[in-house]
N, C-alpha and C positions, 0 to 999 in steps of 0.2 A: 580564508578559513575563519569560521566562527567557533566560539567556545559554547558548548551546551552542557548544562548540568544534567547528569543521569544517575539514577539509582537502579542498580541491578540486584534484585532480591533472589534471582535464580542462581544456580551453581554454574551456569553456562557463560561462555565468553560474551563480553559486551560487544554489540555490533561494531564491525570494523570493515574497512575497505579491503578487498582481497587482492586487488592489483592497483597500480599507480593511476590507471585511467578509469577506475570504477566510479560510477555516480551513486550506486546503491550499496547498502550494507546489509548483510544477511541477518535476519531475525530468527531466533530459535524458539521452539515450543518449550514451555515449562509445564510438564504434566506429571501428576503423581503416578499415573499408569498410562500405557498406550491407549490411543483412541482409534476406533475403527469407524470409518465413514462409509456407509452404503452408497451405491450409485444415487446421485442427485441429493444426497444428504448434506446439510451444512451444519457447521458448529463453530462457536467462538472459542479460539485457542488462546490461553494465557501465555505471556512471555516473561513476566516478572520484571519488566522494564517500566520505569517512570522517568519522565523528562520535563525539563523546563526550557522550552524553546523561547528565544528572544522575540519580542514583538516585531512583526514584519516577516516572520518565518513560519513555515508549516512543515510538517513531515508527511510524506506520502507513503502509504503502505501499498506495495505493488507485488504482483505475483513473481515467483522465480520461474524463469522460462523453462528450465529443465524439468522442474516438478510439474508444470502445466503440460508440457509436451509428452513426457514419459509416463506420467501417472494420472493426468487429468485433474490434478488438484490446483485450484486457483483461488485468488482472493475474490470473494463474492461482490464486494462493493469497490472494485478496483477503479482508480486508486482510492484507498481509504485515506481520509484526511485527519491529521492530528493538528488541532489548532494550538496557537502559542499560549492560550490561557487554560488548556487542559492539563490536569495534574494527576489523573487516574492512571491505572495500569494500561499499557499498550496491549490491546487484544486484537487478534487477527481473525476475521470471519473467513473461513475456508469452506469451499464446496467441492464435492467430488463429482466431476463431470464425466468420469469414465463409466464403463459398464461393469466394473468389478469393485468389490470392497477394497478400500485403501486404508492402511494403517499408518497413523502418525505416531512417532516415538518421541519420548522426552529427549530434548536436545537437538532434534532434527531441524534443519533450516527450512522454514515454511514460507517465508516471504522476504522481501527486501524493503529497506527503508531509504528514501531519498529526502533530504532536507533541502528546501528551496525557499528563496525570497518570494514575496508576493506584494502586489500593490492593491490598496483599497480604492474603491470607486465612489465618486460623488456624482449621482445622477443629475442630469439636466433634462427635465421634461420638455418635449417639443411636439409639434404637430407634423413636422417633415424631417426627412433625413437627406443628406447629400446623396447624389446618384453615383453609381460605380458601374464598371463594365459588366460585372457579375449580376448586379441588381438583386432580385429576390430568388435567383437560382439556388435550389437546395439540393437535397439528396439525389445524386446521380446526374446532376445537370451537365457535367462535363464529359459524360460518356464512360465507356469501359476500356477503351484502347487509346 
């Protein structure tokens, strides 16, 4: 477990794990009034959350499965990435993929946050790559069954 400094300017609960096995914490909307998203409309939703992630960690903003399946609301750039050097407000880009208008209320759980370690890369330019059994097989190369 790592310690992460967080400022919560909203009146809502700070993100927390709902069960012992949860990897994601729910993020709540912080809105002065409800927002209605028409079909295929997208909007950036504020949360009132600010954090200071340690170097070597990122936060991923992911859709909540129930919200996506039941109402067609999902994170437009899933997963959204919050870098360790970002200090602005955590904002969530939401899109309505349903065929009906959807209302987002203040305090509603709109996404989930997963904090994960990452590794940086140092590229080594070359003219050849080692061979593998898969080779250059891309989309659909292994079939459907």
